[in-house]
C-alpha positions in Angstrom: 153.3 93.0 83.5 150.3 90.6 83.9 150.5 87.2 82.4 148.3 86.9 79.3 147.3 83.5 77.9 148.8 82.8 74.5 149.5 80.0 72.2 152.9 78.6 73.1 155.3 77.5 70.4 157.2 74.3 71.0 160.5 74.4 69.0 162.1 71.3 67.7 164.9 71.4 70.3 162.4 72.0 73.1 160.2 69.2 71.9 163.2 66.7 71.8 164.4 67.3 75.3 160.9 67.6 76.8 159.7 64.5 74.9 162.7 62.5 76.1 162.3 63.6 79.7 158.6 62.6 79.6 159.5 59.3 78.1 162.1 58.5 80.8 159.7 59.4 83.5 156.4 57.9 82.2 157.2 55.5 79.3 154.9 57.6 77.0 156.6 58.5 73.7 155.7 61.2 71.3 157.1 60.6 67.8 158.5 63.5 65.7 155.2 64.1 64.0 153.4 64.7 67.3 155.1 67.9 68.4 151.9 70.0 68.2 150.0 67.3 70.1 152.4 67.4 73.0 152.3 71.2 73.0 148.5 71.1 73.1 148.4 68.6 76.0 150.8 70.7 78.1 149.4 74.1 77.2 147.1 74.1 80.2 149.9 73.7 82.7 151.9 76.4 80.9 149.1 78.8 81.5 148.6 77.6 85.1 152.3 78.1 85.9 152.5 81.4 83.9 155.4 80.2 81.7 156.0 81.9 78.4 158.4 79.2 77.0 158.4 75.4 77.1 162.1 75.5 78.1 161.1 77.0 81.4 158.6 74.2 81.9 161.3 71.7 81.1 163.7 73.2 83.7 160.9 73.0 86.3 160.3 69.3 85.6 164.0 68.5 85.4 165.5 70.6 88.2 162.9 72.8 89.9 161.5 72.8 93.4 158.0 71.3 93.3 158.9 69.0 90.4 157.5 65.9 92.0 154.1 67.6 92.5 154.2 69.0 89.0 154.7 65.5 87.4 151.3 64.5 88.8 149.8 67.3 86.7 151.8 66.1 83.7 150.4 62.6 84.0 146.9 64.0 84.3 147.4 66.1 81.1 148.9 63.2 79.1 146.6 60.4 80.2 144.2 58.9 77.7 141.0 58.1 79.6 138.9 56.6 76.7 137.4 53.4 78.1 134.0 51.8 78.8 132.4 48.9 80.7 132.3 45.4 79.2 135.2 46.1 76.9 137.1 43.2 75.2 135.1 40.7 77.3 136.7 37.5 75.9 139.6 38.2 78.1 137.5 38.8 81.2 135.6 35.6 80.6 138.9 33.7 80.4 139.6 35.1 83.9 136.2 34.2 85.2 135.7 30.8 83.5 139.2 29.4 83.4 141.8 31.1 85.5 139.6 31.5 88.6 138.5 27.8 88.3 142.1 26.6 88.1 143.3 28.9 90.9 140.6 27.7 93.4 141.0 24.1 92.3 144.5 24.3 93.6 144.0 26.4 96.7 141.1 27.6 98.8 143.2 29.8 101.1 145.3 32.1 99.0 143.5 35.0 97.4 143.3 35.4 93.7 145.0 38.7 93.1 144.1 40.7 90.0 145.7 43.9 89.0 144.2 46.4 86.5 147.4 48.2 85.9 146.1 51.2 83.8 142.5 51.5 85.0 141.9 55.1 83.9 138.5 56.1 85.3 137.7 52.6 86.6 135.6 50.9 84.1 137.9 48.0 83.6 138.3 46.9 87.2 134.6 47.4 87.8 133.9 45.2 84.8 136.1 42.5 86.3 134.3 42.8 89.6 130.9 42.6 88.0 131.8 39.5 86.0 133.3 37.8 89.0 130.2 38.7 91.1 127.9 37.4 88.4 129.7 34.1 88.4 129.5 33.9 92.3 133.2 33.9 92.8 133.2 36.4 95.7 131.3 33.8 97.8 133.5 30.9 96.7 137.0 32.2 97.4 139.0 35.2 98.5 139.7 37.6 95.7 141.6 40.9 95.7 141.3 43.4 92.9 143.9 46.2 92.6 143.3 49.1 90.3 146.0 51.7 89.4 146.7 54.5 87.1 149.4 57.1 86.6 146.8 59.9 86.6 145.5 61.0 90.0 142.6 62.9 88.4 141.5 59.6 86.7 141.7 57.8 90.0 139.7 60.4 91.8 136.9 60.0 89.2 137.2 56.2 89.6 136.9 56.4 93.3 133.9 58.7 93.0 132.2 56.1 90.9 129.9 58.2 88.8 129.7 57.6 85.1 128.0 59.1 82.0 126.2 57.4 79.2 129.3 57.0 77.1 130.7 54.4 79.6 127.7 52.2 79.2 127.7 51.6 75.4 128.6 47.9 75.7 127.2 47.0 79.1 124.1 44.9 79.1 121.0 46.7 80.5 120.4 44.1 83.1 123.9 44.7 84.6 123.4 48.5 84.5 120.2 48.1 86.4 121.8 45.7 88.9 125.0 47.7 89.7 124.2 51.3 89.1 121.6 53.9 90.2 120.9 57.2 88.5 121.7 60.4 90.3 121.7 64.1 89.4 125.4 63.8 88.5 125.2 60.6 86.5 125.1 56.8 87.2 126.5 55.9 90.6 128.2 52.4 90.9 127.0 50.1 93.7 129.0 50.8 96.8 129.4 47.2 97.7 130.9 46.4 94.3 133.2 49.4 94.5 134.5 48.3 97.8 135.9 45.2 96.2 138.6 47.3 94.5 141.7 48.9 96.1 142.8 52.0 94.2 146.4 53.2 93.9 148.5 55.7 91.9 151.2 53.8 90.0 153.6 55.0 87.4 154.5 51.9 85.3 158.1 53.3 85.0 158.5 53.4 88.8 159.9 50.1 89.9 159.2 50.7 93.6 155.5 51.5 92.9 155.1 48.4 90.9 156.9 46.2 93.4 154.5 47.4 96.2 151.7 45.3 94.6 153.6 42.0 94.1 152.8 39.2 93.8 149.7 39.0 91.6 148.2 36.2 89.6 146.6 38.2 86.8 147.5 41.6 85.2 145.3 43.5 82.8 147.4 46.2 81.0 145.3 46.9 78.0 145.6 49.6 75.4 148.6 51.1 77.2 151.6 49.8 75.2 150.3 51.6 72.0 151.5 54.8 73.7 154.8 53.4 75.0 158.2 53.2 73.2 159.6 49.7 72.6 162.1 50.3 75.4 159.4 51.2 77.9 157.3 48.2 76.8 160.3 45.8 77.4 161.0 47.3 80.8 157.4 47.0 81.8 157.2 43.4 80.6 160.2 42.6 82.7 158.6 44.1 85.8 155.3 42.3 85.1 157.0 39.0 84.7 158.9 39.4 87.9 155.8 40.4 89.8 153.5 37.6 88.6 153.2 34.3 90.3 153.8 31.1 88.4 151.4 30.4 86.9 150.6 34.0 86.0 148.6 35.7 83.3 149.0 39.0 81.4 146.3 40.4 79.2 147.1 43.2 76.8 144.8 45.0 74.3 143.6 42.9 71.4 145.4 45.2 69.0 148.7 45.0 70.9 151.1 42.3 69.9 154.2 41.5 71.9 155.6 39.1 69.4 158.4 41.4 68.3 159.7 41.7 71.9 162.1 39.5 73.8 160.3 38.3 76.9 159.7 35.2 79.0 156.0 34.9 78.5 154.2 32.2 76.5 151.4 33.3 74.2 148.4 31.0 74.7 144.8 30.9 73.6 142.4 30.6 76.5 138.6 30.4 76.0 138.7 32.4 72.8 141.1 35.0 74.2 144.9 35.4 73.9 146.9 35.7 77.1 150.6 35.9 77.8 151.4 33.3 80.4 154.2 32.9 82.9 154.0 29.1 83.4 155.0 27.1 86.4 158.3 25.3 85.8 157.7 22.1 84.0 153.9 22.7 83.9 151.6 23.4 81.1 148.7 25.7 81.8 
């Protein structure tokens, strides 16, 4: 009998075990009121794999051959790729005007390593690169920008470097003219700027993948923790703290507060932005 697309019902019991499995693997947490949302996000994969029940999909992800490859599709389906250039710029200015100055005042050899830990389609790391370039930092000292995301499809779009109008709603026109050119597909980012960034697939719940990028001086992980459980946030904060140099700096989204969590960071105001700091021992930053 041929497979016919249909609306799949996600029962409460299926939702619970599937939700918990996804949480353990990705950190993403779907509360009880979001059962239909999870069903909608995974319905495409159900059709692709020709499953008639979510329990079958659960067993594939939990035990089946090809599970590792299928998890890539799950991360693509669940990822939130809403972002744009020049977003929450007070934090980026703190990097450019304060952190970079302090770093290169103390060393002219060691690269300043910056990690955009949930870069989606690339607007955040490209914003960082543009701001650093505008300030002349690439000519004044070695800088490495790492960009990662759990979604391979998002990374593919980021590496292609073509953007639609929605991504430019906050970017000054002069910078759009400087770093992008219009093509039939959209706006292509300047290749020289794009080459400043190294792209990687990283699941923030995978310790080995995080460890591969240590040490770094600055981490941007913005508007990610709003989708994580408290346990996943605590685990990620521990990994970030271990991977940061001292001094080290963590930027989260302006709507994300870590005050209710136990962690070893110090919250500081820096150039109009708030940053979680891993200080050098006995040193104020």
